[in-house]
C-alpha positions as CSV (number, residue, x, y, z in Angstrom):
1,X,0.0,0.0,0.0
2,X,1.3,3.5,-0.9
3,X,2.5,5.2,2.2
4,X,0.3,8.3,1.5
5,X,-2.8,6.1,1.5
6,X,-1.8,4.2,4.7
7,X,-2.8,6.7,7.4
8,X,-0.8,4.7,10.0
9,X,2.4,6.1,8.5
10,X,1.5,9.5,9.7
11,X,2.0,10.1,13.4
12,X,-1.5,11.2,14.7
13,X,-0.3,12.2,18.1
14,X,-1.6,15.6,19.2
15,X,1.4,17.2,17.5
16,X,2.9,16.7,14.1
17,X,6.5,17.6,13.1
18,X,7.0,19.9,10.1
19,X,7.5,17.1,7.6
20,X,4.3,15.3,8.6
21,X,2.4,18.6,8.6
22,X,3.7,19.5,5.1
23,X,2.9,16.0,3.9
24,X,-0.7,16.5,5.0
25,X,-0.9,19.9,3.4
26,X,0.4,18.4,0.1
27,X,-2.1,15.5,0.3
28,X,-4.9,18.1,0.7
29,X,-3.6,20.0,-2.4
30,X,-3.4,16.9,-4.5
31,X,-6.7,15.5,-3.3
32,X,-8.5,18.8,-4.0
33,X,-6.9,19.0,-7.4
34,X,-8.2,15.6,-8.4
35,X,-11.5,16.1,-6.6
36,X,-12.4,19.2,-8.7
37,X,-10.8,18.0,-12.0
38,X,-13.9,16.2,-13.4
39,X,-16.4,19.0,-12.6
40,X,-13.9,21.6,-13.8
41,X,-13.8,19.9,-17.3
42,X,-17.6,20.1,-17.6
43,X,-17.8,23.7,-16.2
44,X,-15.2,24.8,-18.7
45,X,-17.3,23.4,-21.6
46,X,-20.2,25.6,-20.3
47,X,-18.0,28.7,-19.8
48,X,-18.4,28.4,-16.0
49,X,-15.9,28.3,-13.2
50,X,-15.7,26.9,-9.6
51,X,-17.8,29.8,-8.2
52,X,-20.6,28.7,-10.5
53,X,-20.2,25.1,-9.2
54,X,-20.4,26.2,-5.6
55,X,-23.5,28.3,-6.2
56,X,-25.2,25.4,-8.1
57,X,-24.2,23.0,-5.3
58,X,-25.4,25.1,-2.4
59,X,-28.6,26.3,-4.0
60,X,-29.4,22.8,-5.0
61,X,-28.8,21.5,-1.4
62,X,-30.9,24.3,0.1
63,X,-33.6,25.4,-2.3
64,X,-35.1,28.8,-1.4
65,X,-32.0,30.0,0.3
66,X,-31.5,33.8,0.3
67,X,-28.8,35.6,-1.5
68,X,-27.6,36.7,2.0
69,X,-27.4,33.1,3.1
70,X,-25.4,32.2,0.0
71,X,-23.0,35.1,0.5
72,X,-22.4,33.9,4.1
73,X,-21.6,30.4,3.0
74,X,-19.4,31.3,0.0
75,X,-17.6,34.3,1.6
76,X,-17.3,36.1,-1.7
77,X,-18.2,39.7,-2.5
78,X,-21.8,40.6,-3.5
79,X,-20.3,41.8,-6.8
80,X,-18.7,38.4,-7.6
81,X,-21.9,36.6,-6.6
82,X,-24.0,38.9,-8.8
83,X,-21.9,38.1,-11.8
84,X,-22.1,34.3,-11.2
85,X,-25.8,34.4,-10.5
86,X,-26.4,36.5,-13.6
87,X,-24.7,33.9,-15.7
88,X,-26.6,31.0,-14.1
89,X,-30.0,32.8,-14.4
90,X,-29.4,34.0,-18.0
91,X,-28.4,30.4,-19.0
92,X,-31.4,28.9,-17.3
93,X,-29.8,27.1,-14.4
94,X,-31.1,29.2,-11.5
95,X,-34.3,31.2,-10.9
96,X,-35.2,33.7,-8.2
97,X,-38.5,34.1,-6.4
98,X,-39.6,36.9,-4.1
99,X,-39.8,36.1,-0.4
100,X,-43.3,35.4,0.8
101,X,-43.0,37.5,3.9
102,X,-40.4,40.0,2.7
103,X,-40.7,40.8,-1.0
104,X,-37.3,42.3,-1.1
105,X,-35.7,38.9,-0.4
106,X,-34.5,36.9,-3.4
107,X,-35.0,33.2,-2.8
108,X,-32.8,31.1,-5.0
109,X,-33.8,27.8,-6.7
110,X,-32.4,25.6,-9.4
111,X,-34.3,24.9,-12.5
112,X,-34.6,21.4,-13.8
113,X,-31.6,22.1,-16.0
114,X,-29.7,23.4,-12.9
115,X,-30.5,20.3,-10.9
116,X,-29.3,18.1,-13.8
117,X,-26.1,20.1,-13.9
118,X,-25.7,19.7,-10.1
119,X,-26.0,16.0,-10.4
120,X,-23.6,15.8,-13.3
121,X,-21.0,17.8,-11.4
122,X,-21.5,15.8,-8.2
123,X,-21.5,12.3,-9.8
124,X,-17.7,11.9,-10.2
125,X,-17.1,13.5,-6.8
126,X,-19.5,11.0,-5.2
127,X,-17.7,8.2,-6.9
128,X,-14.4,9.5,-5.7
129,X,-15.6,9.9,-2.1
130,X,-17.2,6.5,-2.0
131,X,-14.1,4.8,-3.5
132,X,-11.9,6.5,-0.9
133,X,-14.2,5.5,2.0
134,X,-14.1,1.8,0.8
135,X,-10.3,1.9,0.7
136,X,-9.9,2.9,4.4
137,X,-10.9,1.3,7.6
138,X,-13.8,2.6,9.6
139,X,-11.4,4.1,12.1
140,X,-9.5,5.9,9.4
141,X,-12.8,7.1,7.8
142,X,-13.9,8.5,11.1
143,X,-10.5,10.2,11.6
144,X,-10.8,11.6,8.1
145,X,-14.2,13.1,8.8
146,X,-13.0,14.5,12.2
147,X,-9.9,16.0,10.6
148,X,-11.9,17.7,7.8
149,X,-14.4,19.1,10.4
150,X,-11.5,20.4,12.5
151,X,-9.9,22.1,9.5
152,X,-13.0,24.5,9.7
153,X,-12.2,27.5,11.8
154,X,-13.5,26.9,15.3
155,X,-15.8,29.9,15.2
156,X,-17.5,28.5,12.1
157,X,-17.9,24.8,13.1
158,X,-21.2,25.1,14.8
159,X,-22.8,27.0,11.9
160,X,-21.4,24.5,9.4
161,X,-22.6,21.5,11.4
162,X,-26.0,23.2,11.8
163,X,-26.3,23.8,8.0
164,X,-25.3,20.2,7.2
165,X,-27.8,18.8,9.7
166,X,-30.6,21.1,8.5
167,X,-30.2,20.3,4.8
168,X,-29.8,16.6,5.5
169,X,-33.0,16.7,7.5
170,X,-34.8,18.6,4.7
171,X,-33.4,16.2,2.1
172,X,-34.7,13.2,4.1
173,X,-38.2,14.7,4.4
174,X,-38.2,15.4,0.7
175,X,-37.1,11.9,-0.3
176,X,-33.5,12.9,-1.2
């Protein structure tokens, strides 16, 4: 087994030396590069980039989210989001509805075309994640989840976990 796949080769004591830390940083870089490579190819064909991917993903996971909620998740400028949303709306992937209680709110939804794109973009990533999970032990899988969670800034963890729990619950209620 390749030493980078065998998590036992990395000392998971409470501290890591510089070499082990740099090795993990590099693994994250390479994993991210490969994780986004398949969606990037499809996005490029459509004239879209990674910001478009993130918008399609999060709007698809949380239909009816507000622009303000999306800005909070993506941490990009309003101007950048406006450009991306305009592209997605103009090309028929996203639509906006007025809020029922506050007509100034813009609630974001994917069109059928947008949901199809979301599924196409996510398919190779789901395959990659599922393959990775089957290639590690349950203990290593739990360590991987815990490490990813703890890479999130401490002040953001509760909000991220709350969002994940909320959309999971909504998805289960809606059959997905």
